[in-house]
N, C-alpha and C positions, 0 to 999 in steps of 0.2 A: 507763567503757568497758563494752561489751556483748559477749556471746557468743551464738551460736546452738547449741543442743544437740539432737542427733538423739534421738528417743524410742524408735525401734525397736532391737532387739538388734543390736549391731555391734561391730567391733573398736574398742578404746579410742582408737586414733589417728584413727579416723574419726568420733568421737562429738561433738567440739566444734570450732566455728569461732569464733575470737576476732576481733572487728572492731577495726581500728585507724584512725587519722586519715589515713593516707597512701594507703590502697588501697580500691578498690571491690571488695567480695566478691560472688561470684556463686553461684547454686544452679541446677542444670539437669542435662541428660542428657549434655552434652558432656564430653570428656576433659580440657578445659582449665579447667573451672570450679573454684571454690574448694571447693565441697561438691557431690559428684556424687550424684544421686538413685539409690537402690537399685532402685526400680521405675520405669524411665525409658522404657518402650516407648511410642513415638509422641509423646513430649513434646519441646518445643524444646530446642536446645542450651543456651540460657540462658533460665531462667524468671523468676528473681528477682534483683534487684541490691540490695545493702545497703551502706550507708556511714555514717560518723559525721560530723556537723556540730557541732563543739564537743562538748557533752555529750549531744547528741540523736542517736538512732539512726533512720535513715531507710531505708525499703524501697520498691521500685518493681516492680510487676508488668510485665514486658516481653514477655509472651506474646501480648498482644492479646485474651486471653480471660479475663475476671474469674473464671470458674468453675474455672480451673486452679490458682489460688492463693487460699487462704482465710486470712483473719485472724480468729481467734476464731470460726471456723465460718461467717463471712460472706465473700462474694466480695470480692476486692481489685481495684478497678477501675483504679487507677493508682499514686499515690504516697501514703505514709502515714508518720506518726511512730510508732515502736514503743515500747512500754513494758515494763518488767520484768514477766515473767509472761505476756506475750502468747503465744498459740499460733499457729503457722503450719502450713499444709498445702500442699504443692506436689505436684500429682498425687495420689498416695496416701501419700507420705512425710510424716511429721509431725515438727515441731520445736518447741522452746520457746525464747523469748527471755529471756535472763537477764542481770542485771548480772554482770560478771566476778567470779569468786570464789564465786558461788552455784552450787549443784548441784541438778539435777532428780532426783527419786527414780528409782531404777533400776526397769525393768519388773518387776513382781511375778511370782513363780512361779505356775504354774497351780495353781488350788485343787484339793486332793485330792478324789477321789470318795468321799464318805462313805456314800451310800446310793443305791440305784437307785429312783427314784420309780415308783409304780404308774401305768401309762398306761391310761386308760379305753378300751376297744375302740371303734374308730371306728363300728362298727355301732350302738352305743348312743347315739351323738350324733345330735342333730337335723339333718336335711338343711339346715335354715335356716342353720346355722352355716357350712356349706361353700360360702361364696360369697366372691368376690374383688373388690377394687377395682383396676381396670386403668388404668395410665397409660402412654402411649407414651414410649419412650426416644428413638426416632427412627422413620423410616418403615417399618422392617422388624422392630423388636424392641419388645416391650412388657414392662412390669413389673407383676406381679400381687401385691397384698398381701391378707391375710385381712381381711375386714370385721369379724369378731368375734374378740376376743382369746382366746376359749375354743377357737378352731380352731387348735390348736397344731401346731408342726412335727412333733412325735412322732406326732400323729394322722394328719397328711398322709402322712408317710413310711410309716406302717403300712399305710395303704390302698394307697399307690403300690406298695410292695414286694410286695403280694399279687398285683399285676397285671402288673408289669414288672420287668425287671432294673434295677439302679441301680449307678452307679459313684460311689464317694466318693473325691475327691481331697483329700489331706491334706498340709500343709506343716509338718512337725514342727520343722524347723530355724528357720523364721521365728518359730514360736510359743515356741521355747525349751523344748520338751518332748522327752524321750527317746522314741525310736521304740519302741513296745510290741512285745513278742514275741508275735505272733499268726500262726497258720498262714494266715489269710486275707489277710495283708498282703503285697502284691507288692513287688518290688524298687524302688529309687529311680529314677524316670524321669530325674532330673537327674544321675545318677551320673557320666556322661561329659561333662557340661557344663563350661565353663571355670571356673577356680578362683574368679573373682570372683562367679560365680553360686552355686556349691556352698558357699561360705563362709557364705552368708546364707539359702539356700533349699534345700529338698528337695521331692520330689513323689512320694509313695507313693499307691497306689490300693488300694481294697478293692472286690471284686466277688463276686457269688454268696455273700454272707454273710447271716446272719440279721439281722433288724431290731435286736436287742439289741446285736450287734457294732457296727453303724453308730453307734448311740446312745452306747455306752460310749466309743468313740473320740472322738466329737464332744464329749462332756462334758469331756474332757481339754483341749479347745481352745476352750472357751467364751470369747467376747470377744476371741479372738486373731487374728481375720482370717486364718484358715488352713485353712478347710474349705469345700469346694464339692461338692454332689451333682449328677450329670448323669444324665439319662434318655436312654439310647442309642436311636438310630433303629432299629438292628438288634441284633445280639448285642453284648455288651460289648467283646470283643476286636476285632471289626471296627471299631467306633466309635473305639476307642482308636488303632488303626492309622491311621484316616482323620484323626484329630485331632492327629497327631504334631507338625505345624508350629505348633500353637497351645497346647502345654502351658504355655508361659510365662504365658499369660493366665489359666490355671486355678489358679495357685498361691495366689491371694488373692481372696476374693470382692469386696472393694472395688475391686481393680484390674479384675476382670472386668466389673463393672457400669460403672465409669468408661469402660472401653474401648468397650463396646457403646453407651454414651451418646454418645461423642464421635467415634467412628470413621466413615469413609465406609461407605455402605450395602453396597457389594460386599464389603468386609472383614467386616462383621457377618454377612452371609449365609454367607460361607465358614466363619467361626468356628462358627456355629450349625449348619451342615449335618450334622455327624455326630450331633447330639443333638436330641431333641424339646424339651428344656427343661433349665435349670439351676435348682437350688434353693439359695438362699443363707441361712445362718443369721444371726441377729441378731449384730452385732458393732459395733465402733466405726465410725461412718459409715453403718451400716445399722440403722435403728431397730427394724425388725421383720423376721422371716423373710419371704422373698418368692420368687417364681418369675420367671425371665426366659425368655421364649420368643419364637418368631416371632409377629408380630402376628396371623397368621391362626389361631393356636391358642387355644382357650379352655382355661384351666387345669383346669376341671372334667373335661375329656376325659381327663386323665392318670389320674384315679381312678375313671372310669366304664367304661374300656375301649372307649370309642367313638372 
């Protein structure tokens, strides 16, 4: 017998789904599924069906889109036999396939901040490093990655912060990290959301802060899929007010990128409208830091003031 174990932090009763020989289990965004997705915005009511055939565990992607369900990091096109230790990703929720009785390791706590690395001033870097590889996500949004690994996120943010205001969205509850006591930290934007949201997500913002503050907070969330920077079109408060309907998509960088990749053009334009760009740190599912912007924007414009 097999079970499916959720890898994100969650209530114990919502962590494991045991498969039996009598029923077909389902994973999706609907209220009637066996395992409901935590981040289900825009996803089908039922995404994945799982069942047992004698001692064999079978899964079927019923979304019609192989990119919405991944098996061991690869698109799942239709039906497949699962093995002990396989990883599943449905939307941005991640699961592990286990023989009943086995346990996946609990999410590890955030690594302590031991020392603050010295960041070389951007002015001392060669301009040749500051170039990007651009890939369209859709007709209206592009993804920009640094061409050179020496062009770091810290370097980019340092140059950006000297020319523009920056909003940092942080999701401490999803990361499993205690909210730090900082005067720059604004109140939780999700505070009045329904309980099913606030149990697993929070959304604080940092604005008008020094670069060191942004980086210190980001270091507590390394690899946690819980931090997004946004470059506002106007002042930070106006952009935050204009983006109020879209806060849910700013709580995790992987969800933001997936949403912009898969959503209709009009929705993407509306989500991007209050901001010139989003900056996403490296995390699970995002191999290197990157910039998401309207296709008409060249990322170099953000750090040249043009």
